[in-house]
C-alpha positions in Angstrom: -36.3 -20.9 41.6 -37.8 -18.4 43.8 -39.7 -15.5 42.1 -37.1 -13.0 42.1 -34.5 -15.4 40.6 -31.8 -14.1 43.2 -32.2 -16.7 45.9 -31.8 -20.7 46.1 -32.2 -22.9 48.9 -29.2 -24.7 50.4 -30.4 -28.0 52.1 -28.7 -29.3 55.1 -30.3 -32.2 56.5 -33.7 -34.4 56.7 -35.5 -35.3 59.8 -38.8 -36.2 61.1 -41.4 -33.5 61.1 -42.4 -34.3 64.7 -38.6 -34.3 65.8 -37.5 -31.1 63.6 -36.5 -28.0 65.6 -39.1 -25.3 65.8 -38.8 -21.5 65.0 -37.5 -20.7 68.6 -34.9 -23.6 68.1 -33.6 -22.3 64.9 -33.8 -18.5 65.7 -29.9 -18.0 66.3 -28.8 -20.6 63.6 -27.1 -19.6 60.6 -25.9 -21.6 57.6 -23.1 -21.4 55.0 -24.0 -17.8 53.8 -24.9 -16.5 57.3 -28.5 -17.0 56.3 -31.3 -17.9 58.8 -32.2 -21.8 58.8 -35.6 -23.0 58.4 -37.6 -26.1 57.9 -39.5 -27.1 54.9 -42.1 -29.8 56.0 -44.0 -32.2 53.9 -45.6 -35.8 54.4 -44.1 -36.2 57.9 -40.7 -35.2 57.0 -38.7 -31.8 57.3 -35.6 -30.6 55.3 -33.4 -27.9 57.1 -32.7 -25.2 54.5 -31.4 -21.8 54.3 -32.0 -19.1 51.5 -28.6 -18.4 49.6 -27.8 -15.8 46.9 -28.1 -17.4 43.3 -25.0 -15.5 42.3 -22.8 -17.3 44.9 -24.5 -20.8 44.8 -25.6 -21.4 41.3 -23.9 -24.5 39.7 -21.0 -22.3 38.1 -20.2 -20.6 41.1 -20.5 -23.6 43.3 -18.0 -25.6 41.1 -15.6 -22.7 41.2 -15.8 -22.5 45.0 -15.5 -26.2 45.6 -12.2 -26.1 44.0 -10.9 -23.4 46.3 -9.8 -25.5 49.6 -10.2 -22.5 51.7 -13.8 -22.1 50.5 -14.6 -25.7 50.8 -13.5 -25.9 54.4 -15.4 -22.9 55.3 -18.6 -24.0 54.0 -18.1 -27.6 55.3 -17.6 -26.2 58.7 -20.7 -24.1 58.4 -22.5 -27.1 57.1 -21.4 -29.2 59.9 -22.6 -26.4 62.3 -26.1 -26.8 61.3 -26.3 -30.5 61.4 -24.7 -30.5 64.8 -27.0 -27.9 66.2 -29.9 -30.1 65.1 -28.4 -33.4 66.3 -28.0 -31.9 69.7 -31.5 -31.4 70.1 -32.0 -35.2 70.2 -33.5 -35.3 66.6 -32.6 -38.2 64.2 -30.8 -36.5 61.4 -29.9 -37.4 58.0 -27.1 -35.2 56.7 -27.6 -33.9 53.0 -24.5 -33.7 50.6 -22.3 -30.7 50.9 -23.6 -28.0 48.4 -27.0 -29.5 47.7 -29.3 -26.6 46.3 -32.8 -26.3 45.4 -34.5 -23.9 43.2 -37.5 -23.3 45.8 -39.6 -24.9 48.6 -41.7 -27.0 45.9 -38.7 -28.6 44.6 -37.6 -29.5 48.3 -41.0 -31.0 48.8 -40.7 -32.9 45.6 -37.6 -34.5 46.8 -39.3 -35.6 50.1 -42.1 -37.0 48.3 -39.8 -38.8 45.7 -37.5 -40.3 48.3 -40.3 -40.5 51.2 -39.8 -44.5 51.7 -36.2 -44.6 51.7 -35.9 -41.5 54.0 -38.3 -42.8 56.3 -36.6 -46.3 56.4 -33.2 -44.7 57.3 -34.8 -42.4 60.0 -36.3 -45.5 61.5 -33.0 -47.3 61.1 -30.9 -44.7 62.8 -33.5 -43.3 65.3 -31.8 -42.9 68.6 -28.3 -43.4 67.5 -25.3 -41.1 67.0 -21.8 -41.8 65.4 -18.7 -41.9 67.1 -15.3 -42.0 65.1 -12.0 -43.6 66.6 -8.5 -43.6 65.1 -5.7 -45.5 66.4 -2.3 -44.3 65.6 1.0 -46.1 65.9 3.3 -44.2 67.9 6.5 -46.4 68.2 9.3 -46.7 65.9 7.3 -49.0 63.6 5.4 -46.1 62.6 8.2 -44.9 60.6 8.6 -46.3 57.1 11.2 -49.0 57.1 14.3 -47.8 55.5 15.1 -48.9 52.0 17.7 -51.6 51.5 20.0 -48.9 49.7 19.4 -46.2 52.5 20.5 -48.2 55.5 23.4 -47.3 57.8 26.9 -46.7 56.7 28.9 -49.7 55.6 30.2 -51.6 58.6 33.6 -50.6 60.0 36.4 -53.1 59.1 36.3 -54.4 62.9 32.6 -55.7 62.2 32.5 -58.5 59.7 29.9 -58.6 56.8 28.2 -61.3 58.4 27.7 -59.4 61.8 26.5 -56.6 59.9 23.7 -58.6 58.0 22.9 -60.3 61.4 22.4 -56.9 63.0 20.3 -55.8 60.0 18.0 -58.8 60.3 17.6 -58.5 63.9 16.6 -55.0 63.5 14.2 -55.6 60.8 12.5 -58.3 63.0 12.1 -56.1 65.9 10.6 -53.7 63.6 8.4 -56.1 62.3 7.4 -57.5 65.8 6.5 -54.1 66.9 4.2 -53.5 63.9 2.6 -56.7 64.6 1.8 -55.7 68.3 0.5 -52.6 67.3 -1.9 -54.0 64.6 -3.1 -56.7 67.3 -3.9 -54.0 69.7 -5.7 -52.1 67.1 -7.7 -55.1 66.2 -8.5 -55.8 70.0 -9.7 -52.4 70.4 -12.0 -52.7 67.4 -13.5 -55.8 68.6 -14.7 -54.6 72.0 -15.8 -51.4 70.6 -17.7 -53.1 67.8 -19.4 -55.2 70.7 -20.7 -51.9 71.9 -22.3 -50.5 68.7 -25.1 -51.1 66.5 -22.9 -51.1 63.4 -19.5 -50.2 62.4 -17.7 -48.9 59.2 -14.3 -49.2 58.5 -12.3 -46.6 56.4 -9.1 -46.8 54.8 -6.2 -45.6 57.2 -5.1 -42.2 56.5 -1.5 -41.3 55.0 0.5 -38.4 54.5 -0.9 -34.9 55.5 -4.3 -36.2 56.4 -2.7 -38.5 59.1 -1.2 -35.6 60.7 1.8 -36.0 63.3 0.3 -38.8 65.2 2.2 -41.8 63.4 1.1 -44.5 61.1 -2.9 -44.5 61.2 -3.7 -48.3 61.8 -7.3 -48.2 62.5 -10.0 -45.4 61.0 -13.4 -46.4 62.1 -17.1 -45.1 62.7 -19.3 -46.8 65.3 -23.1 -46.3 65.4 -24.0 -46.2 68.9 -27.3 -45.6 70.7 -27.4 -42.3 72.6 -28.0 -44.1 75.9 -25.0 -46.3 75.3 -22.6 -43.2 74.8 -21.2 -43.1 78.1 -20.2 -46.6 77.9 -18.7 -46.5 74.7 -16.7 -43.4 75.6 -15.6 -45.1 78.9 -14.4 -48.1 76.9 -12.2 -45.9 74.7 -10.9 -43.8 77.6 -9.9 -47.0 79.2 -7.9 -48.3 76.2 -6.3 -44.8 75.9 -4.8 -45.4 79.3 -3.8 -48.9 78.6 -2.4 -49.2 75.1 0.5 -46.7 75.4 2.6 -49.7 76.4 1.6 -51.3 72.9 2.9 -48.3 71.1 -0.4 -46.8 70.0 -2.5 -43.8 70.7 -6.3 -43.4 70.5 -8.2 -40.3 68.9 -12.0 -40.1 69.7 -14.4 -37.7 68.0 -18.1 -37.4 68.2 -20.9 -37.6 68.9 -21.9 -36.8 65.3 -25.2 -37.4 63.1 -24.8 -40.6 61.4 -22.8 -39.6 58.5 -21.4 -43.0 57.8 -24.5 -45.0 58.1 -27.2 -42.7 56.4 -26.3 -44.7 53.1 -27.9 -43.5 49.8 -30.9 -42.1 51.4 -29.8 -38.3 51.0 -27.4 -38.7 47.9 -29.7 -39.1 45.1 -30.5 -36.5 42.3 -33.8 -35.0 41.8 -33.5 -33.7 38.3 -34.4 -30.3 37.8 -35.5 -29.8 41.2 -31.8 -29.7 42.3 -29.6 -26.8 41.1 -26.4 -28.7 41.9 -25.0 -31.1 44.5 -21.4 -30.8 45.4 -19.0 -32.6 47.7 -20.5 -35.3 50.2 -20.9 -34.2 53.8 -18.3 -36.8 54.6 -15.6 -35.5 52.2 -12.2 -34.3 53.5 -11.0 -31.1 54.0 -7.6 -29.8 53.7 -6.7 -30.5 57.2 -8.3 -34.2 57.2 -10.9 -33.1 59.9 -14.4 -34.6 59.2 -17.2 -32.4 57.6 -19.2 -34.1 60.4 -17.3 -35.4 60.2 -15.1 -37.1 59.6 -16.7 -37.7 60.0 -13.6 -36.5 61.0 -14.3 -32.2 58.7 -15.2 -35.7 56.8 -13.8 -39.1 56.0 -11.9 -40.7 53.2 -14.2 -42.9 50.8 -16.2 -45.5 52.7 -14.5 -48.9 53.3 -16.5 -52.2 54.2 -19.3 -52.5 56.4 -18.5 -54.6 59.3 -21.6 -56.3 60.9 
């Protein structure tokens, strides 16, 4: 801990020393506590950190604040703001977990030394790439959950036979299933095309309930690792689909570009013993509104799904 035992260092991201923003670039950037952000450099790597009060960011205080949705969302947005600012400089950035705090600069340097090979490999793999998030929502009648058997239309009038009534119910169910099939097929086609434009993709579980918002059934929730120079081509493809797919009953949502939250793997998620005061939610955790901490992703994303080559 710092000599006065009143400050800790909140860590935001790791980048290459050569690509890390300088003091002039960081001059107006502030972090989760309104603190100035600086770089701690060691062995060719740099960690973006900010001094925060120990009273508010010690282990007990952090656990309490992370259980408060409003505090969590405020911190996640500030955390993301720092990462976005560094990403905008063109640097390759590995986001740290939300609420990762070190006692002092020596602890940050020990982390960089202990994880040097893993961090370097991740930076090499992700260099020149950013993350885009794409969600596809079903907007047709199939987006609504089918009615339960006992909650269907009123019993048929006497003029309609029971057989006719059942036939109509079966036809309505078939139409609903066919619409859902078309929507899912459209989402698979969109994902296949976007995958061809990406270095790597990651699928997440579809969002449900409040996280899905009012946009209908979420049928695709994916992250795409795209080279910076390929960003225009990728976003143009998404825009083209957005113009074409409404007839299939689906709607697209594009977010980004972000730091590669979904593809950094475990490079910045390891514990470092007593060097690290505490580590809270991951930088890709969901906020109350379902916005990504990047994200996502999105602030944030659900728990990672399967990797797609």
